[in-house]
The first five atom37 places (N, CA, C, CB, O) and aatype in JSON, in Angstrom:
{
  "aatype": [12, 14, 2, 16, 0, 1, 17, 0, 0, 16, 10, 16, 10, 16, 0, 16, 0, 19, 4, 0, 14, 10, 15, 7, 0, 0, 19, 0, 0, 14, 7, 15, 0, 14, 0, 7, 10, 18, 0, 14, 15, 0, 10, 19, 10, 16, 16, 7, 8, 7, 3, 0, 0, 0, 0, 19, 16, 14, 6, 1, 0, 19, 16, 10, 15, 4, 0, 14, 16, 0, 15, 7, 16, 8, 14, 0, 0, 15, 5, 0, 4, 0, 6, 10, 1, 0, 0, 3, 7, 3, 13, 3, 10, 10, 0, 14, 11, 7, 3, 19, 11, 4, 16, 11, 5, 18, 3, 14, 19, 19, 19, 16, 19, 6, 7, 19, 17, 5, 7, 5, 1, 19, 0, 18, 6, 1, 16, 13, 0, 2, 6, 4, 19, 11, 2, 16, 18, 7, 16, 0, 19, 13, 16, 13],
  "atom_mask": [
    [1, 1, 1, 1, 1],
    [1, 1, 1, 1, 1],
    [1, 1, 1, 1, 1],
    [1, 1, 1, 1, 1],
    [1, 1, 1, 1, 1],
    [1, 1, 1, 1, 1],
    [1, 1, 1, 1, 1],
    [1, 1, 1, 1, 1],
    [1, 1, 1, 1, 1],
    [1, 1, 1, 1, 1],
    [1, 1, 1, 1, 1],
    [1, 1, 1, 1, 1],
    [1, 1, 1, 1, 1],
    [1, 1, 1, 1, 1],
    [1, 1, 1, 1, 1],
    [1, 1, 1, 1, 1],
    [1, 1, 1, 1, 1],
    [1, 1, 1, 1, 1],
    [1, 1, 1, 1, 1],
    [1, 1, 1, 1, 1],
    [1, 1, 1, 1, 1],
    [1, 1, 1, 1, 1],
    [1, 1, 1, 1, 1],
    [1, 1, 1, 0, 1],
    [1, 1, 1, 1, 1],
    [1, 1, 1, 1, 1],
    [1, 1, 1, 1, 1],
    [1, 1, 1, 1, 1],
    [1, 1, 1, 1, 1],
    [1, 1, 1, 1, 1],
    [1, 1, 1, 0, 1],
    [1, 1, 1, 1, 1],
    [1, 1, 1, 1, 1],
    [1, 1, 1, 1, 1],
    [1, 1, 1, 1, 1],
    [1, 1, 1, 0, 1],
    [1, 1, 1, 1, 1],
    [1, 1, 1, 1, 1],
    [1, 1, 1, 1, 1],
    [1, 1, 1, 1, 1],
    [1, 1, 1, 1, 1],
    [1, 1, 1, 1, 1],
    [1, 1, 1, 1, 1],
    [1, 1, 1, 1, 1],
    [1, 1, 1, 1, 1],
    [1, 1, 1, 1, 1],
    [1, 1, 1, 1, 1],
    [1, 1, 1, 0, 1],
    [1, 1, 1, 1, 1],
    [1, 1, 1, 0, 1],
    [1, 1, 1, 1, 1],
    [1, 1, 1, 1, 1],
    [1, 1, 1, 1, 1],
    [1, 1, 1, 1, 1],
    [1, 1, 1, 1, 1],
    [1, 1, 1, 1, 1],
    [1, 1, 1, 1, 1],
    [1, 1, 1, 1, 1],
    [1, 1, 1, 1, 1],
    [1, 1, 1, 1, 1],
    [1, 1, 1, 1, 1],
    [1, 1, 1, 1, 1],
    [1, 1, 1, 1, 1],
    [1, 1, 1, 1, 1],
    [1, 1, 1, 1, 1],
    [1, 1, 1, 1, 1],
    [1, 1, 1, 1, 1],
    [1, 1, 1, 1, 1],
    [1, 1, 1, 1, 1],
    [1, 1, 1, 1, 1],
    [1, 1, 1, 1, 1],
    [1, 1, 1, 0, 1],
    [1, 1, 1, 1, 1],
    [1, 1, 1, 1, 1],
    [1, 1, 1, 1, 1],
    [1, 1, 1, 1, 1],
    [1, 1, 1, 1, 1],
    [1, 1, 1, 1, 1],
    [1, 1, 1, 1, 1],
    [1, 1, 1, 1, 1],
    [1, 1, 1, 1, 1],
    [1, 1, 1, 1, 1],
    [1, 1, 1, 1, 1],
    [1, 1, 1, 1, 1],
    [1, 1, 1, 1, 1],
    [1, 1, 1, 1, 1],
    [1, 1, 1, 1, 1],
    [1, 1, 1, 1, 1],
    [1, 1, 1, 0, 1],
    [1, 1, 1, 1, 1],
    [1, 1, 1, 1, 1],
    [1, 1, 1, 1, 1],
    [1, 1, 1, 1, 1],
    [1, 1, 1, 1, 1],
    [1, 1, 1, 1, 1],
    [1, 1, 1, 1, 1],
    [1, 1, 1, 1, 1],
    [1, 1, 1, 0, 1],
    [1, 1, 1, 1, 1],
    [1, 1, 1, 1, 1],
    [1, 1, 1, 1, 1],
    [1, 1, 1, 1, 1],
    [1, 1, 1, 1, 1],
    [1, 1, 1, 1, 1],
    [1, 1, 1, 1, 1],
    [1, 1, 1, 1, 1],
    [1, 1, 1, 1, 1],
    [1, 1, 1, 1, 1],
    [1, 1, 1, 1, 1],
    [1, 1, 1, 1, 1],
    [1, 1, 1, 1, 1],
    [1, 1, 1, 1, 1],
    [1, 1, 1, 1, 1],
    [1, 1, 1, 1, 1],
    [1, 1, 1, 0, 1],
    [1, 1, 1, 1, 1],
    [1, 1, 1, 1, 1],
    [1, 1, 1, 1, 1],
    [1, 1, 1, 0, 1],
    [1, 1, 1, 1, 1],
    [1, 1, 1, 1, 1],
    [1, 1, 1, 1, 1],
    [1, 1, 1, 1, 1],
    [1, 1, 1, 1, 1],
    [1, 1, 1, 1, 1],
    [1, 1, 1, 1, 1],
    [1, 1, 1, 1, 1],
    [1, 1, 1, 1, 1],
    [1, 1, 1, 1, 1],
    [1, 1, 1, 1, 1],
    [1, 1, 1, 1, 1],
    [1, 1, 1, 1, 1],
    [1, 1, 1, 1, 1],
    [1, 1, 1, 1, 1],
    [1, 1, 1, 1, 1],
    [1, 1, 1, 1, 1],
    [1, 1, 1, 1, 1],
    [1, 1, 1, 0, 1],
    [1, 1, 1, 1, 1],
    [1, 1, 1, 1, 1],
    [1, 1, 1, 1, 1],
    [1, 1, 1, 1, 1],
    [1, 1, 1, 1, 1],
    [1, 1, 1, 1, 1]
  ],
  "atom_positions": [
    [[86.05, 150.76, 81.46], [85.51, 149.73, 80.61], [84.0, 149.95, 80.53], [85.86, 148.29, 81.15], [83.34, 150.11, 81.55]],
    [[83.46, 149.97, 79.34], [82.02, 150.16, 79.2], [81.26, 149.01, 79.86], [81.64, 150.28, 77.72], [81.78, 147.91, 80.04]],
    [[80.0, 149.32, 80.23], [79.15, 148.35, 80.93], [78.97, 147.06, 80.13], [77.78, 148.97, 81.21], [78.99, 145.98, 80.71]],
    [[78.82, 147.14, 78.82], [78.62, 145.97, 77.97], [79.87, 145.08, 77.99], [78.3, 146.39, 76.52], [79.76, 143.85, 78.04]],
    [[81.04, 145.69, 77.96], [82.29, 144.93, 77.99], [82.45, 144.21, 79.32], [83.48, 145.86, 77.74], [82.93, 143.07, 79.35]],
    [[82.06, 144.85, 80.43], [82.13, 144.2, 81.74], [81.23, 142.98, 81.8], [81.75, 145.18, 82.85], [81.63, 141.92, 82.29]],
    [[79.99, 143.15, 81.28], [79.06, 142.02, 81.29], [79.58, 140.88, 80.42], [77.67, 142.46, 80.79], [79.45, 139.71, 80.79]],
    [[80.16, 141.2, 79.29], [80.7, 140.17, 78.4], [81.85, 139.43, 79.07], [81.17, 140.8, 77.06], [81.93, 138.21, 79.0]],
    [[82.75, 140.19, 79.73], [83.88, 139.57, 80.42], [83.39, 138.69, 81.57], [84.85, 140.64, 80.94], [83.89, 137.59, 81.77]],
    [[82.42, 139.18, 82.34], [81.88, 138.43, 83.47], [81.2, 137.16, 82.98], [80.88, 139.29, 84.26], [81.39, 136.09, 83.56]],
    [[80.41, 137.26, 81.92], [79.72, 136.1, 81.37], [80.71, 135.07, 80.84], [78.77, 136.52, 80.26], [80.51, 133.87, 81.03]],
    [[81.76, 135.53, 80.18], [82.79, 134.62, 79.65], [83.5, 133.89, 80.77], [83.8, 135.39, 78.8], [83.68, 132.68, 80.7]],
    [[83.9, 134.62, 81.81], [84.58, 133.98, 82.95], [83.67, 133.0, 83.67], [85.08, 135.05, 83.93], [84.12, 131.92, 84.05]],
    [[82.41, 133.36, 83.86], [81.47, 132.47, 84.53], [81.25, 131.2, 83.7], [80.13, 133.19, 84.77], [81.26, 130.1, 84.25]],
    [[81.05, 131.36, 82.41], [80.84, 130.21, 81.54], [82.06, 129.29, 81.53], [80.51, 130.67, 80.11], [81.93, 128.07, 81.55]],
    [[83.25, 129.89, 81.51], [84.47, 129.09, 81.54], [84.6, 128.33, 82.85], [85.7, 129.99, 81.34], [84.95, 127.15, 82.85]],
    [[84.31, 128.99, 83.96], [84.43, 128.34, 85.26], [83.43, 127.22, 85.44], [84.24, 129.37, 86.37], [83.74, 126.19, 86.05]],
    [[82.22, 127.4, 84.9], [81.17, 126.39, 85.07], [81.31, 125.27, 84.05], [79.79, 127.03, 84.94], [81.15, 124.11, 84.42]],
    [[81.61, 125.57, 82.82], [81.6, 124.57, 81.75], [82.93, 123.87, 81.55], [81.19, 125.22, 80.48], [82.95, 122.74, 81.05]],
    [[84.05, 124.48, 81.9], [85.35, 123.88, 81.66], [85.49, 122.51, 82.31], [86.44, 124.79, 82.16], [85.98, 121.58, 81.66]],
    [[85.07, 122.34, 83.57], [85.2, 121.0, 84.16], [84.33, 119.96, 83.47], [84.86, 121.06, 85.62], [84.6, 118.77, 83.59]],
    [[83.28, 120.37, 82.77], [82.38, 119.43, 82.13], [82.86, 118.98, 80.77], [81.02, 120.03, 82.0], [82.44, 117.93, 80.28]],
    [[83.72, 119.75, 80.14], [84.16, 119.4, 78.8], [85.09, 118.21, 78.83], [84.86, 120.59, 78.15], [86.15, 118.25, 79.46]],
    [[84.7, 117.14, 78.17], [85.53, 115.95, 78.08], [85.61, 115.16, 79.37], [0.0, 0.0, 0.0], [86.45, 114.26, 79.47]],
    [[84.81, 115.45, 80.34], [84.88, 114.73, 81.6], [84.17, 113.39, 81.48], [84.27, 115.55, 82.73], [83.09, 113.31, 80.9]],
    [[84.77, 112.36, 82.03], [84.15, 111.04, 82.05], [83.2, 110.97, 83.23], [85.21, 109.91, 82.12], [83.43, 111.59, 84.27]],
    [[82.15, 110.22, 83.06], [81.18, 110.07, 84.14], [81.6, 108.86, 84.96], [79.72, 109.91, 83.58], [81.76, 107.76, 84.43]],
    [[81.78, 109.06, 86.26], [82.19, 107.96, 87.14], [80.99, 107.11, 87.49], [82.86, 108.51, 88.43], [79.86, 107.58, 87.54]],
    [[81.26, 105.84, 87.73], [80.2, 104.94, 88.15], [79.73, 105.34, 89.54], [80.69, 103.46, 88.15], [80.52, 105.83, 90.35]],
    [[78.45, 105.15, 89.83], [77.94, 105.51, 91.16], [78.73, 104.8, 92.26], [76.45, 105.17, 91.28], [78.98, 103.6, 92.17]],
    [[79.1, 105.55, 93.27], [79.81, 104.97, 94.42], [81.3, 104.83, 94.23], [0.0, 0.0, 0.0], [81.99, 104.34, 95.13]],
    [[81.83, 105.23, 93.08], [83.27, 105.11, 92.88], [83.9, 106.5, 92.82], [83.59, 104.32, 91.59], [83.28, 107.45, 92.36]],
    [[85.13, 106.59, 93.29], [85.85, 107.86, 93.26], [86.51, 108.01, 91.9], [86.91, 107.93, 94.4], [86.94, 107.01, 91.32]],
    [[86.6, 109.21, 91.39], [87.28, 109.41, 90.11], [88.74, 108.97, 90.22], [87.19, 110.9, 89.68], [89.37, 109.11, 91.26]],
    [[89.26, 108.44, 89.13], [90.64, 107.98, 89.12], [91.57, 109.14, 89.43], [91.0, 107.35, 87.76], [91.33, 110.26, 88.98]],
    [[92.61, 108.88, 90.18], [93.58, 109.91, 90.51], [93.27, 110.67, 91.77], [0.0, 0.0, 0.0], [94.1, 111.45, 92.24]],
    [[92.09, 110.49, 92.35], [91.76, 111.17, 93.6], [91.99, 110.22, 94.77], [90.31, 111.69, 93.58], [91.49, 109.1, 94.77]],
    [[92.72, 110.68, 95.74], [92.98, 109.87, 96.93], [93.3, 110.82, 98.07], [94.14, 108.86, 96.68], [93.77, 111.94, 97.85]],
    [[93.06, 110.36, 99.27], [93.42, 111.15, 100.44], [94.91, 110.97, 100.67], [92.59, 110.74, 101.7], [95.39, 109.83, 100.63]],
    [[95.66, 112.03, 100.91], [97.11, 111.9, 101.1], [97.45, 111.13, 102.36], [97.75, 113.27, 101.15], [96.78, 111.24, 103.38]],
    [[98.52, 110.35, 102.26], [99.05, 109.62, 103.4], [100.57, 109.69, 103.31], [98.54, 108.13, 103.43], [101.18, 108.93, 102.55]],
    [[101.16, 110.58, 104.06], [102.61, 110.77, 104.07], [103.05, 110.98, 105.5], [103.03, 111.97, 103.17], [102.61, 111.9, 106.18]],
    [[103.94, 110.1, 105.97], [104.36, 110.12, 107.37], [105.87, 110.17, 107.5], [103.82, 108.89, 108.1], [106.6, 109.7, 106.62]],
    [[106.34, 110.74, 108.61], [107.74, 110.69, 108.98], [107.8, 109.95, 110.31], [108.39, 112.13, 109.08], [107.18, 110.37, 111.29]],
    [[108.53, 108.84, 110.34], [108.68, 108.04, 111.55], [110.1, 108.21, 112.07], [108.35, 106.53, 111.28], [111.05, 108.13, 111.29]],
    [[110.24, 108.43, 113.37], [111.58, 108.56, 113.97], [111.7, 107.6, 115.15], [111.85, 110.02, 114.44], [110.7, 107.17, 115.72]],
    [[112.92, 107.29, 115.48], [113.19, 106.45, 116.64], [114.45, 106.95, 117.33], [113.33, 104.97, 116.24], [115.36, 107.46, 116.69]],
    [[114.47, 106.78, 118.65], [115.63, 107.17, 119.45], [115.54, 106.54, 120.82], [0.0, 0.0, 0.0], [114.47, 106.1, 121.24]],
    [[116.65, 106.5, 121.52], [116.68, 105.9, 122.85], [116.39, 106.94, 123.92], [118.05, 105.23, 123.11], [116.96, 108.04, 123.91]],
    [[115.5, 106.6, 124.85], [115.13, 107.49, 125.93], [113.71, 107.22, 126.37], [0.0, 0.0, 0.0], [113.03, 106.35, 125.83]],
    [[113.26, 107.97, 127.37], [111.94, 107.75, 127.94], [110.82, 108.53, 127.25], [111.96, 108.11, 129.38], [109.67, 108.09, 127.28]],
    [[111.12, 109.66, 126.64], [110.1, 110.49, 126.01], [110.7, 111.22, 124.82], [109.5, 111.49, 127.02], [111.88, 111.55, 124.81]],
    [[109.88, 111.47, 123.82], [110.36, 112.11, 122.6], [110.95, 113.49, 122.85], [109.23, 112.22, 121.6], [111.89, 113.89, 122.16]],
    [[110.42, 114.21, 123.84], [110.92, 115.55, 124.12], [112.37, 115.54, 124.58], [110.04, 116.22, 125.17], [113.1, 116.51, 124.39]],
    [[112.8, 114.44, 125.19], [114.15, 114.34, 125.72], [115.07, 113.5, 124.84], [114.12, 113.77, 127.1], [116.21, 113.22, 125.22]],
    [[114.59, 113.09, 123.68], [115.34, 112.17, 122.82], [115.74, 112.87, 121.52], [114.51, 110.91, 122.53], [114.93, 113.56, 120.9]],
    [[116.97, 112.67, 121.12], [117.41, 113.09, 119.8], [117.17, 111.93, 118.86], [118.92, 113.54, 119.8], [117.7, 110.84, 119.09]],
    [[116.39, 112.13, 117.81], [116.13, 111.02, 116.89], [117.42, 110.44, 116.32], [115.22, 111.47, 115.75], [118.3, 111.18, 115.87]],
    [[117.52, 109.11, 116.36], [118.69, 108.42, 115.83], [118.47, 107.96, 114.4], [119.04, 107.25, 116.71], [119.42, 107.76, 113.65]],
    [[117.21, 107.78, 114.05], [116.88, 107.32, 112.7], [115.51, 107.89, 112.33], [116.88, 105.76, 112.61], [114.62, 108.0, 113.18]],
    [[115.37, 108.25, 111.08], [114.08, 108.75, 110.56], [113.85, 108.17, 109.17], [114.06, 110.33, 110.52], [114.78, 108.06, 108.37]],
    [[112.61, 107.81, 108.91], [112.23, 107.31, 107.59], [110.93, 107.99, 107.16], [112.07, 105.77, 107.6], [110.17, 108.48, 107.99]],
    [[110.69, 108.01, 105.87], [109.44, 108.54, 105.34], [108.61, 107.37, 104.83], [109.7, 109.59, 104.21], [109.14, 106.36, 104.37]],
    [[107.29, 107.53, 104.91], [106.38, 106.5, 104.43], [105.19, 107.19, 103.79], [105.92, 105.56, 105.59], [104.45, 107.94, 104.44]],
    [[105.0, 106.94, 102.51], [103.86, 107.48, 101.78], [103.05, 106.3, 101.28], [104.31, 108.43, 100.6], [103.59, 105.4, 100.64]],
    [[101.74, 106.31, 101.56], [100.9, 105.15, 101.2], [99.88, 105.45, 100.12], [100.19, 104.66, 102.42], [99.09, 104.57, 99.78]],
    [[99.86, 106.64, 99.58], [98.89, 106.94, 98.53], [99.55, 107.82, 97.48], [97.63, 107.63, 99.11], [100.21, 108.79, 97.86]],
    [[99.43, 107.55, 96.26], [98.64, 106.49, 95.63], [99.28, 105.12, 95.72], [98.4, 106.83, 94.2], [98.57, 104.11, 95.67]],
    [[100.6, 105.04, 95.86], [101.26, 103.76, 96.04], [102.22, 103.87, 97.22], [102.02, 103.32, 94.75], [102.58, 104.97, 97.65]],
    [[102.63, 102.73, 97.74], [103.57, 102.71, 98.87], [104.95, 103.15, 98.38], [103.65, 101.29, 99.51], [105.47, 102.64, 97.38]],
    [[105.55, 104.11, 99.1], [106.88, 104.59, 98.74], [107.5, 105.26, 99.95], [106.82, 105.57, 97.54], [106.89, 105.33, 101.02]],
    [[108.7, 105.74, 99.78], [109.42, 106.42, 100.85], [110.7, 105.7, 101.18], [0.0, 0.0, 0.0], [111.09, 104.76, 100.49]],
    [[111.36, 106.16, 102.24], [112.63, 105.55, 102.63], [112.44, 104.41, 103.63], [113.55, 106.61, 103.23], [113.42, 103.79, 104.04]],
    [[111.21, 104.13, 104.03], [110.94, 103.0, 104.92], [111.38, 101.72, 104.22], [109.41, 102.92, 105.31], [111.06, 101.53, 103.05]],
    [[112.12, 100.83, 104.91], [112.65, 99.63, 104.24], [111.57, 98.64, 103.8], [113.6, 98.94, 105.16], [111.84, 97.82, 102.92]],
    [[110.39, 98.67, 104.37], [109.31, 97.77, 103.98], [108.03, 98.58, 103.78], [109.1, 96.65, 105.06], [107.02, 98.34, 104.45]],
    [[108.08, 99.53, 102.88], [106.98, 100.48, 102.68], [105.66, 99.78, 102.34], [107.33, 101.46, 101.58], [104.62, 100.14, 102.91]],
    [[105.67, 98.82, 101.45], [104.44, 98.14, 101.05], [103.79, 97.41, 102.22], [104.71, 97.15, 99.92], [102.59, 97.52, 102.44]],
    [[104.6, 96.67, 102.98], [104.08, 95.94, 104.14], [103.56, 96.91, 105.2], [105.17, 95.04, 104.73], [102.5, 96.69, 105.77]],
    [[104.31, 97.97, 105.46], [103.91, 98.94, 106.48], [102.59, 99.61, 106.11], [105.0, 100.02, 106.67], [101.72, 99.79, 106.96]],
    [[102.42, 99.96, 104.84], [101.17, 100.58, 104.39], [100.01, 99.59, 104.52], [101.29, 101.06, 102.93], [98.91, 99.97, 104.93]],
    [[100.25, 98.34, 104.18], [99.19, 97.32, 104.3], [98.77, 97.15, 105.77], [99.68, 95.96, 103.72], [97.58, 97.03, 106.06]],
    [[99.74, 97.14, 106.68], [99.42, 97.02, 108.11], [98.64, 98.23, 108.61], [100.71, 96.86, 108.93], [97.69, 98.08, 109.38]],
    [[99.03, 99.41, 108.18], [98.31, 100.62, 108.6], [96.9, 100.67, 108.03], [99.08, 101.87, 108.18], [95.97, 101.1, 108.71]],
    [[96.74, 100.22, 106.8], [95.38, 100.16, 106.23], [94.51, 99.19, 107.02], [95.43, 99.75, 104.74], [93.35, 99.47, 107.3]],
    [[95.08, 98.04, 107.38], [94.33, 97.03, 108.14], [93.93, 97.56, 109.51], [95.17, 95.74, 108.3], [92.87, 97.2, 110.04]],
    [[94.78, 98.42, 110.09], [94.49, 99.02, 111.41], [93.74, 100.33, 111.27], [95.79, 99.24, 112.2], [93.52, 101.02, 112.27]],
    [[93.36, 100.69, 110.07], [92.67, 101.95, 109.77], [93.46, 103.16, 110.27], [91.28, 101.94, 110.4], [92.89, 104.15, 110.72]],
    [[94.79, 103.05, 110.18], [95.66, 104.16, 110.57], [95.84, 104.34, 112.06], [0.0, 0.0, 0.0], [96.48, 105.31, 112.48]],
    [[95.3, 103.45, 112.87], [95.42, 103.55, 114.33], [96.65, 102.78, 114.79], [94.12, 103.01, 115.04], [96.65, 101.55, 114.81]],
    [[97.7, 103.5, 115.15], [98.97, 102.86, 115.54], [98.82, 102.03, 116.81], [100.03, 103.92, 115.75], [99.58, 101.08, 117.01]],
    [[97.88, 102.37, 117.67], [97.66, 101.59, 118.89], [97.06, 100.21, 118.59], [96.75, 102.35, 119.84], [97.14, 99.32, 119.44]],
    [[96.48, 100.03, 117.42], [95.91, 98.73, 117.06], [96.91, 97.78, 116.43], [94.76, 98.93, 116.11], [96.59, 96.63, 116.16]],
    [[98.13, 98.25, 116.2], [99.16, 97.37, 115.65], [99.54, 96.37, 116.74], [100.41, 98.18, 115.15], [100.07, 96.74, 117.78]],
    [[99.27, 95.12, 116.48], [99.48, 94.07, 117.49], [100.89, 93.51, 117.4], [98.45, 92.94, 117.31], [101.49, 93.46, 116.33]],
    [[101.42, 93.08, 118.55], [102.75, 92.46, 118.53], [102.67, 91.05, 117.95], [103.35, 92.41, 119.94], [101.64, 90.38, 118.04]],
    [[103.76, 90.62, 117.36], [103.85, 89.24, 116.89], [103.92, 88.35, 118.12], [105.1, 89.02, 115.94], [104.64, 88.66, 119.07]],
    [[103.21, 87.27, 118.11], [103.15, 86.39, 119.28], [104.31, 85.43, 119.4], [0.0, 0.0, 0.0], [104.54, 84.9, 120.48]],
    [[105.07, 85.19, 118.33], [106.11, 84.17, 118.35], [107.51, 84.71, 118.64], [106.12, 83.45, 117.05], [108.48, 83.97, 118.5]],
    [[107.64, 85.96, 119.03], [108.95, 86.56, 119.28], [109.19, 86.66, 120.78], [109.05, 87.95, 118.61], [108.32, 87.11, 121.53]],
    [[110.36, 86.24, 121.2], [110.74, 86.33, 122.61], [111.76, 87.46, 122.76], [111.32, 84.98, 123.13], [112.78, 87.48, 122.07]],
    [[111.5, 88.39, 123.67], [112.41, 89.5, 123.93], [112.88, 89.44, 125.37], [111.73, 90.86, 123.64], [112.18, 88.92, 126.24]],
    [[114.07, 89.96, 125.62], [114.58, 90.03, 126.99], [113.8, 91.08, 127.76], [116.1, 90.36, 127.0], [113.11, 91.91, 127.16]],
    [[113.91, 91.06, 129.05], [113.22, 92.05, 129.89], [114.12, 93.24, 130.2], [112.75, 91.4, 131.19], [113.84, 94.03, 131.1]],
    [[115.21, 93.36, 129.46], [116.13, 94.48, 129.64], [115.4, 95.78, 129.35], [117.38, 94.33, 128.71], [114.69, 95.89, 128.35]],
    [[115.57, 96.76, 130.24], [114.92, 98.06, 130.04], [115.91, 99.03, 129.42], [114.35, 98.63, 131.38], [116.81, 99.55, 130.1]],
    [[115.75, 99.27, 128.16], [116.55, 100.23, 127.39], [115.55, 100.94, 126.47], [117.74, 99.52, 126.56], [115.47, 100.62, 125.29]],
    [[114.79, 101.9, 127.01], [113.63, 102.46, 126.3], [113.96, 103.05, 124.93], [113.0, 103.51, 127.14], [114.98, 103.7, 124.71]],
    [[113.03, 102.78, 124.02], [113.11, 103.28, 122.65], [111.81, 104.03, 122.37], [113.34, 102.11, 121.62], [110.72, 103.51, 122.59]],
    [[111.94, 105.25, 121.89], [110.77, 106.08, 121.57], [110.59, 106.14, 120.06], [110.93, 107.51, 122.17], [111.54, 106.37, 119.31]],
    [[109.34, 105.92, 119.63], [108.98, 106.05, 118.23], [107.99, 107.2, 118.11], [108.38, 104.71, 117.66], [107.03, 107.29, 118.88]],
    [[108.22, 108.07, 117.15], [107.26, 109.14, 116.87], [106.81, 109.04, 115.42], [107.87, 110.55, 117.16], [107.57, 108.6, 114.55]],
    [[105.59, 109.45, 115.18], [105.04, 109.49, 113.83], [104.37, 110.85, 113.67], [104.02, 108.3, 113.56], [103.53, 111.24, 114.48]],
    [[104.74, 111.56, 112.62], [104.15, 112.87, 112.3], [103.78, 112.88, 110.83], [105.13, 114.05, 112.63], [104.49, 112.31, 110.0]],
    [[102.67, 113.5, 110.52], [102.3, 113.64, 109.12], [100.8, 113.58, 108.91], [0.0, 0.0, 0.0], [100.02, 114.09, 109.71]],
    [[100.41, 112.94, 107.8], [99.01, 112.86, 107.4], [98.69, 111.42, 107.03], [98.71, 113.82, 106.21], [99.43, 110.79, 106.28]],
    [[97.59, 110.9, 107.57], [97.11, 109.58, 107.19], [95.7, 109.73, 106.63], [97.13, 108.59, 108.41], [94.79, 110.15, 107.34]],
    [[95.53, 109.39, 105.36], [94.27, 109.5, 104.64], [93.59, 110.85, 104.88], [93.34, 108.36, 105.06], [92.39, 110.93, 105.15]],
    [[94.39, 111.9, 104.77], [93.88, 113.27, 104.85], [93.76, 113.82, 106.26], [0.0, 0.0, 0.0], [93.4, 114.99, 106.43]],
    [[94.04, 113.02, 107.28], [93.93, 113.46, 108.67], [95.31, 113.62, 109.3], [93.08, 112.46, 109.49], [96.19, 112.77, 109.11]],
    [[95.5, 114.7, 110.02], [96.77, 114.97, 110.7], [97.04, 113.9, 111.74], [96.75, 116.37, 111.37], [96.14, 113.49, 112.46]],
    [[98.3, 113.44, 111.81], [98.71, 112.39, 112.74], [99.89, 112.88, 113.57], [99.09, 111.1, 111.98], [100.85, 113.43, 113.04]],
    [[99.82, 112.68, 114.87], [100.94, 112.92, 115.78], [100.88, 111.79, 116.81], [100.87, 114.37, 116.48], [99.97, 111.75, 117.64]],
    [[101.86, 110.89, 116.77], [101.84, 109.7, 117.61], [103.2, 109.53, 118.26], [101.47, 108.44, 116.78], [104.23, 109.8, 117.64]],
    [[103.2, 109.08, 119.49], [104.44, 108.8, 120.22], [104.23, 107.57, 121.08], [104.89, 110.02, 121.09], [103.19, 107.42, 121.72]],
    [[105.22, 106.68, 121.09], [105.12, 105.49, 121.92], [106.51, 105.11, 122.4], [104.46, 104.31, 121.15], [107.48, 105.16, 121.64]],
    [[106.6, 104.72, 123.68], [107.86, 104.26, 124.26], [107.78, 102.75, 124.45], [108.16, 104.98, 125.61], [106.86, 102.24, 125.08]],
    [[108.76, 102.05, 123.91], [108.86, 100.6, 124.05], [109.97, 100.28, 125.04], [109.13, 99.91, 122.67], [110.91, 101.07, 125.2]],
    [[109.88, 99.13, 125.7], [110.87, 98.75, 126.71], [112.27, 98.6, 126.13], [110.45, 97.45, 127.37], [113.26, 98.94, 126.78]],
    [[112.36, 98.09, 124.9], [113.66, 97.96, 124.24], [113.45, 97.79, 122.73], [114.47, 96.74, 124.83], [112.31, 97.73, 122.26]],
    [[114.52, 97.72, 122.0], [114.48, 97.63, 120.54], [113.73, 96.38, 120.07], [115.9, 97.64, 119.96], [112.97, 96.44, 119.1]],
    [[113.95, 95.26, 120.74], [113.28, 94.01, 120.36], [111.77, 94.15, 120.47], [113.77, 92.85, 121.24], [111.04, 93.74, 119.57]],
    [[111.29, 94.71, 121.56], [109.85, 94.89, 121.75], [109.3, 95.82, 120.67], [109.54, 95.46, 123.16], [108.23, 95.56, 120.12]],
    [[110.01, 96.88, 120.36], [109.57, 97.82, 119.31], [109.4, 97.09, 117.98], [110.58, 98.98, 119.15], [108.41, 97.3, 117.28]],
    [[110.34, 96.25, 117.65], [110.31, 95.57, 116.35], [109.22, 94.52, 116.25], [111.64, 94.93, 116.09], [108.9, 94.08, 115.14]],
    [[108.63, 94.1, 117.36], [107.56, 93.1, 117.3], [106.21, 93.73, 117.01], [107.49, 92.32, 118.6], [105.3, 93.04, 116.56]],
    [[106.06, 95.02, 117.25], [104.76, 95.69, 117.04], [104.58, 96.07, 115.58], [104.65, 96.95, 117.92], [105.43, 96.73, 114.98]],
    [[103.46, 95.64, 115.02], [103.14, 96.01, 113.66], [104.0, 95.35, 112.62], [0.0, 0.0, 0.0], [103.97, 95.74, 111.45]],
    [[104.77, 94.37, 113.0], [105.64, 93.61, 112.1], [106.56, 94.51, 111.28], [104.81, 92.75, 111.18], [107.78, 94.45, 111.44]],
    [[106.01, 95.34, 110.4], [106.84, 96.14, 109.51], [106.84, 97.63, 109.83], [106.4, 95.94, 108.11], [107.83, 98.31, 109.56]],
    [[105.76, 98.16, 110.39], [105.64, 99.6, 110.56], [106.77, 100.19, 111.37], [104.32, 99.94, 111.22], [107.38, 101.18, 110.95]],
    [[107.07, 99.6, 112.52], [108.1, 100.16, 113.4], [109.47, 99.52, 113.19], [107.69, 99.99, 114.85], [110.41, 99.84, 113.91]],
    [[109.6, 98.65, 112.21], [110.89, 98.0, 111.95], [111.64, 98.79, 110.9], [110.69, 96.53, 111.49], [111.5, 98.57, 109.7]],
    [[112.45, 99.71, 111.38], [113.29, 100.52, 110.5], [114.54, 100.95, 111.22], [112.52, 101.76, 109.99], [115.38, 101.65, 110.64]]
  ]
}
């Protein structure tokens, strides 16, 4: 390819790469994110009986996606996403409901969470004394 043709091709590609995003682009208001941009939030939650996730075969698994809208196989996806947003994605901050009484029976239930919350990798595991105690934490997040 002659030198002039290379320069023309390089200039065309550079101009396309630089100017294409500017053509027809709307200007966002200061401090606001462009529409359609969001950090991904997609989780897989599992539960099973036992003392630790390594020794437990999951008995149930659900998916929970919170961005751009709440969805997935979680039975209360909207509520669960709202609770996680309020806790800033920290599963340890999900508080138990105060008005629920559970037996002291020890039948351990393990919950695991794997995936991405607002663009950050998540790996969480928690063992509850029994199913009733598990269902009181986070109201909707662990109730599946």
